[in-house]
N, C-alpha and C positions, 0 to 999 in steps of 0.2 A: 504494500500500500504506500502511496506517495502522499505526503501531507504538505500542503503549502503553508509556509510561514511568511506572511507578507506584512511588512512594517512600514509605517509612515509614507505610504504610497498616495498618489493623487486620488485614488478611488477608495480610500479608507472607509468612508461611510457606507458605500455600497457593499464593500467586502464584509462588513459586520453581519450582513444578512445572508451570507453564504456559508452553509455548514461545512464545505470542503476547505475553508480557509481558517487558519488559527491566527488571531491577532496577538502580537507581542507589543508591549509598550516601551517607549523611550529608547529605541535603538534605530539605527539606520541600516538595517540589513534585511536581505531576503534569503531564505534557505529552503531547500528541498531535501527530503530524506527518503532513502530506500532501505532495503535490507543491507545493513553494514555499509551504507553509503551516505555521505553528507556532501552537498554542494551548496555554495553560498556566494553571494555578492554583498559587499559591505563598503561603506564610506569610512569606516574606522580602520585604524592600523590593524594589520593581521596579527594573529596570535599563534606563533609557531608551536608552543607547547600544547595549546588546545587542539590544533589540527593533528599533531602526533598522537596525543592521547585518544582522539576519536577513532584511530585505526588500530590501536593496541588490542591484542587478544592473546589468551593463553594458547591458541592454536597457531599463532604466527611466530616464526623464528626470525623474521626479518621485517624491519620497517625502513622504508626509503622515503626521504623528504627532499623535494625540490623547492627552493625558495628563489623566485625571480625578483631581482632588486633593480631599482632605478640607478643606472650608472651616470657618470658625469660627462659623457661625450657620446657622439654618434658620428662616425666617419670624420673624425678630427674636429668636429664642431662642439663647443662647450654646451652641454645640456643643463638647464637649471631645474627642471622638473618635468614629470609626465602627468598628463591628466587623462583619465580613462572615462569613457561614457559607454553606455550599453542600452540594449533593449532588454530589460531585466527578465521579463517572463519568458521570452524566447531563449535568452542566454542560459537561464537556469534549466530549461528543458533540454537544451543541447548538452550542457554540462552533465546532467543526470544520465542522458543517453550514453555519453562517452564513458562515464563511470561504470555503468552497467556493462558496457561492451568490453572494457579492459578487465573488469573484475572476472567476467566469464571466460574471456580468451586466455588469461594468464592464471586462472584459478587463484585469484587473490582472496584474501580473507576480508579486507575492508579497503575502502577508497574514500578520500576526502579531498575536495577541490574547493579552494576559496580564492576569489578574485576581488581585489580592491578597486573601487570606483572613485572618481573625483581626483584630486591632486595627490600625487605620490612623490614626495621629495626624494632627493638623492640619498642612496643607501637604504631606503625603506622598501619593504616587500610589496610587490603588486600582485603576485600570485603565489599560492602555496599548494603543492600537491603532495599528499602523503598516501602511501599504499602499504599494506602489510600482506605477507604471504608466508606459507610454511617454510619456504626456502628463498635465499637471497636472489637467485637468478630470475625467478618469476617476478619478484618485487622490483628489481632493477628494470627489467623489460617493460613491465606494466606501468611503472612510474614514467618512464621516458615516452611510451606510447600515449599515455594520458596527456602529457604536456604537448606533444606534437599535435595531437588531435584538437586540443583546446586552442592552440595558436592558429590552427587551420580553420576551425569550424565555429567557435563560440562568437556570438554577436557582441563583441567588445572592440571598441576603437580607441586609439590613443592619440592625444595631441602632444607632440614633442615640442617643448619650449626651449629655445636656445638663448644664450647670453648675448648681450650687445645688440647689434642691428640684424642678427640672423633671423629673428622672427620666430614663427612656429609653423609646424607642419602636421596635418592629420595623416595618420598612417593606419593601415590595417594592423592588427595585433599579431604580426608575424615577424620572423627574423628577416633582416635585410629588406624590409618593406617600409 
């Protein structure tokens, strides 16, 4: 069963009348859950320990974490920050589909994918992907595949802001794009 956790959205009033949505107060995040799967979008700083804890299991002998951070340059240009935007409902569904797919394909124990939206300063995380599996090889492969599929398919876009007169550029959320 998938449960929507929708918070502080523009349709908050209409969401209160929907039994398939659960409202949480005073946060700025959206989350979907499946069996041993958590995917989320948030405007708050990402919590590495929380993501790792969400995939731990006595059945898992390996936990792999990927933390994507904002770096200070792109192709020699100084970057001041990134700003991510998204179509949240569609992005969450895509993230959930990716999590289910890699969990099944690599026989993973659990998967957690969390992406930050809004401004992400230098050295702060924009995406966390944690997976667990009985053995390390499956965890490594599953974690990498989850990342590549997120970059390829999830409806998240980034505005790269440069220092000085370089301006800013909207990019697809992909490597070298």
